[in-house]
C-alpha angles and dihedrals in degrees: 000000000000137000093259094064091053094051129091129222121259124217108276120205132188091265094050113121119255114230113275123236089257092051089048093054091050097044097045088058088065091054101036096167093060120088125213110223138169115234121178087346093306122116110228140170118235138180133172118220118197125214137183093247145343095277092062092042091053092047087054093048091053092048090053089049090055094055090044094052092047091055096038090235117114131196135205108263125193111185116193134160103298096348140080123188113202119196122186126191137133110257096195093059095031092232145048125319128177088260088070091057092047090053092045090056091047090050089054088054091052090050091053091065098032116124119234101026119159 
């Protein structure tokens, strides 16, 4: 368990600062299985979770949806047979905010208890 998965998201407005390169390096160490990537000019965090079948992948997708809704911070979710790709970024600032790292850590927590993981 790390401090990120215990934190809560803060309201993020269009003028909120994106994480700096220094902050990115420090925060990514706390969620080592996530990959920072740039898509359409926007820095995002992404991780693929593997499952035994579609039923388990869908249950995980729904569980991530529950934590996302509770925090008011929503990821990109691509659910396929045996696989869920989760992508976090802050839409309002078109990049990464500390909230994205918090939610990635909390997604990892959901994955730890998810049924049907490979």
